[in-house]
N, C-alpha and C positions, 0 to 999 in steps of 0.2 A: 583474506584472500582479497584482490582487487578486480573486479570485474566490469566490462562495458556496461553501458546503460542497457543496451540489448541485452546483452546475457541477464541481467538484474530483472530486465521485464519480463524475460520467457521464465526465469526461475519463480517469479512472483506468480504466474500465470499457470505453472507446474504443479504451484501448492495448492494454490486456490482446488483447482482440479483434484488434487491429489486428497484434500481433506474437505470441502465442502460436498454437503450432501443434501438432498432435496428434503425438507420438514423438518430442518436441525437450525437452531438460532447460532448465529456467528457474530463476532465483533472486530471489526477491522479499524486499527487505529494508524493513524498518520501521525507521526511525530515529527512535526516541524523545528526547524531551529527560530531560536529566539529572535533573530533578524531578518525572518519570512514576512514578505508583505501578505500573506494572509491573515496576519494581525491589524492590518490598514484598513481604511473604507474600502480598498480597491477588492479587498478578498480575494486575491490572486497569488498562486503559491508562486515563490522566486527560490525556494530552497531545493535541497534534495531530499526528501524526507524519508525516514526510516519506515517501513509498511510492516506491521505488525499483527498477525492473522489469530485472534484468540475464541477459543470454543466458550459455549455458555453458562461456565464455570470460572471464566477467566485466564484459564490455563492457555500458556502460550503454544500456538502450533506451529508457528511459520513467522522469522522474521527476515525480511530482506532489506538491505542497504543498497543506494546507489543506483535505482531506478528512475531517477528523475524528477521534475515537478509534478506534482498531484493534479489530477486532474476528475473531476466531480463524475465524470461518466464513465470511469474506467471500468466500474464493477459491472456495467451492465452488459461486458463482454462484447469485444471488438470494437468499442466505441472510441478508443486511441489508437 
């Protein structure tokens, strides 16, 4: 299913609100493309990474594709 970046970002935010609860541990993975500049000295994302939310046991809770470049402050809520 093809989504716009805006729809994908909203879906990612909705999944975080749905699954993340205070006092629990979660892992967020950003799976970058091999050619992404995140792996260079600049350390800036130039790809469209897959975002994966996992619980403390490693089970996948949500996976979102197409939400745009990685921004380090996006998990702080409203920072992007």
